[in-house]
C-alpha positions in Angstrom: 0.0 -0.2 0.1 1.3 3.7 -0.8 0.6 6.7 1.5 -0.1 9.4 -0.6 2.5 12.6 1.4 1.6 15.6 0.0 3.3 16.1 -3.6 4.3 12.3 -4.2 3.9 8.8 -3.6 7.2 7.8 -2.4 6.9 4.2 -4.2 5.3 5.7 -7.7 8.5 8.3 -7.1 11.5 5.5 -7.1 9.4 3.4 -10.1 10.0 7.0 -12.0 6.3 7.7 -12.1 5.3 11.7 -12.4 2.7 11.9 -10.6 0.6 14.6 -10.5 -1.9 16.3 -7.6 -5.0 16.9 -8.0 -6.7 19.8 -5.7 -10.8 19.3 -5.0 -13.3 22.1 -4.7 -16.3 20.8 -3.2 -19.6 23.5 -3.6 -23.1 22.2 -2.4 -25.5 23.0 -5.7 -29.1 24.2 -4.4 -32.1 24.5 -6.3 -33.4 23.5 -9.3 -31.5 25.4 -11.7 -28.5 23.5 -12.3 -28.0 24.9 -16.0 -27.6 28.4 -14.1 -25.6 27.8 -11.7 -23.1 26.1 -13.9 -23.3 28.6 -16.1 -21.9 31.0 -13.8 -19.3 28.8 -12.5 -18.0 28.4 -16.5 -17.6 31.9 -17.0 -15.8 32.5 -13.9 -13.2 29.5 -14.6 -13.2 30.7 -18.5 -13.0 34.6 -17.6 -9.8 33.6 -15.4 -8.3 31.2 -18.0 -9.0 28.0 -15.4 -8.7 24.8 -16.6 -10.5 21.9 -14.4 -8.6 18.5 -14.8 -13.0 17.0 -14.2 -16.2 17.4 -12.3 -18.3 15.1 -10.7 -21.8 15.8 -9.4 -23.3 13.8 -6.6 -26.4 13.6 -5.2 -30.0 14.6 -6.1 -33.2 16.9 -6.0 -32.2 20.3 -4.4 -29.3 19.5 -2.6 -26.4 18.3 -5.0 -22.5 18.5 -4.4 -20.4 19.3 -7.5 -16.2 18.5 -7.4 -14.2 20.2 -9.6 -10.8 18.8 -10.1 -7.7 21.3 -10.4 -3.9 20.9 -11.2 -3.2 24.3 -8.7 -4.3 24.6 -5.5 -4.7 28.2 -6.0 -6.9 27.6 -8.6 -9.0 25.3 -6.1 -8.8 27.9 -3.5 -10.2 30.8 -5.6 -13.0 28.8 -7.2 -14.2 27.2 -3.7 -13.9 30.9 -2.0 -16.0 32.2 -5.1 -18.9 29.6 -4.7 -19.1 29.2 -1.2 -17.3 25.6 -0.9 -14.1 24.0 0.4 -10.8 22.6 -0.6 -11.1 19.2 0.7 -7.5 17.8 2.3 -5.4 15.7 0.1 -6.7 12.2 1.8 -9.9 12.9 1.2 -9.3 13.6 -2.7 -7.9 10.2 -3.5 -9.9 8.2 -5.8 -12.4 11.2 -5.9 -11.8 12.2 -9.8 -9.5 10.3 -12.0 
């Protein structure tokens, strides 16, 4: 088993595998107008030239969680701050988005 430190898994580094950490911002998306929320988020990302690695929407009905994966921690933090979310601890982001 490989325990991930903040930047690189030691065993993967020894094997010569280049590992990119992903920083995941989680935002609660309440209400029924998901299209409007996603449009505002996409516009914000485009305006700042942020390129997220991936998106995952969880939940149904009036309460959904959107997880957005970024290569840079500062982008994840800015996104979370803008949309009232949080940046997940790195241990919680393993296998969240691949």
